[in-house]
C-alpha angles and dihedrals in degrees: 000000000000113000099139094105142326088247088068089069119092127236126295110256092237091056093047090050092051092051089053091048091056096040097095135061131032133287137157120281142229097047097308099109124113089247091054091050092047092053091048087055090052091053088053089052096050093047091044094230142061108287133173116235128199121182119220136174105244145014089247089058092046093051097042095046091048088056089047089059088059096044121136131171109281087010126181122197114203120212137149110294094248097034117141090247089062103036108028112027096084093232093303095132091054092044099046094042091054095244109333107151124226115227125190127233121199129227143138126279095017093297134117111259109227093221091050089048091053090048092049091053090051090055089069099058114198112256097026105117092186098067099037129226132280109251101181150325129250128201125188116222110213094022129235090262095046099259123131129225111235117229089252091055091050089049092055092052091045092053092052090049093051091048089055095037092241128147120236127220125197119209099213102176084136096026095139093050091054092044096055091041089060093039090225138120130263090248093052091049097048132020094018087059095046101267113149104182131022129200094215111203126203102155096078092049104053107298123121096226115335128142130150139194107221120195112203090206115039090204087070093060094087106142098002096110088058092044091053092047094048089051092054093245100121107108117213092202094040089152087085091060087045091050090055093049091045091060094035094057096036116110092349096294091146092054094045091050091051092046089053091049092048092045094052089048089054091049090051090046091054092051092048091050088058094051127099092206099056143027134185118263090211139348122291117242102165134356102314124090129190111196127177105228133184110256093235089053092049088057092047093051094048093047088054090056103265111149116209137126132246110239132211110258111243115234093247090056100043094096090054098053111081126215090258093049138076136198113237136185121225121184127193126203144190086276098051113119130209087235090061090050094050094045091051091048092049091053090046089059 
């Protein structure tokens, strides 16, 4: 019963097979092979426009180097207060941007509130060298607490960004899960809403190690090839990242994998809702669940082999979590089975 994270899951067999298929022979390096070019063309097709694609090793690299592309002297990057870039990147965005500071913006349901965003931008008044200048905005889709921005919510943030001439980044570590949750297209969830750069994640959804920074407008790339090289993120044998993405994007595998993860999360949510020993802290949009569980039940589940993490209780939920209870995070993946769900639910009671 593995619900600790979707990056605990292995690789999808189709992706492993494609890696093996491309393992032999010779081809040019550093992203210049025919396979690399073919995968870049596929990205253009799924985003319905010409995009520029840069493979990197990790989501941390994708997020940090995206921020580096926005960097300005005295720069401030705005994101949700508990966004991964602020709480879980170990200072990498600040380091790899050369000193851009991350600043948190509040909002309900793990999302940036547009009014709070506008107020945060006003804090850094143009011309004041003491406070710095806003360099860009980052949204996480799906969010750190498993919620999903609606298209209207993304529109509102995009409008504020355009009004202030600021670029917008999307942390898409769980891009596919958010996409199928909304039932929309990559184009509708990104550049049509004002998103400029996407950290496009594949590792959490069945790839071995495949992340990409995708610029919606190739003219905005500017110095990014040099930024990536300087940060030691230019793969020589990039065909092996391309091979993963080739299989991942072929015939909708990436969407089917995300639908499975989301569907098993919904099944687990339904079972939790019927339990007397647990309840959901908030609704489930994608493949992450946050139940409030009795402490004695948490111990029982873990002793039975269930893997999941305790989670810090948000301020708005603190009054609802009793002294004998804990908030937990459970994450489903492409590899989660119904049997795992049902066994966990039976143990839960």
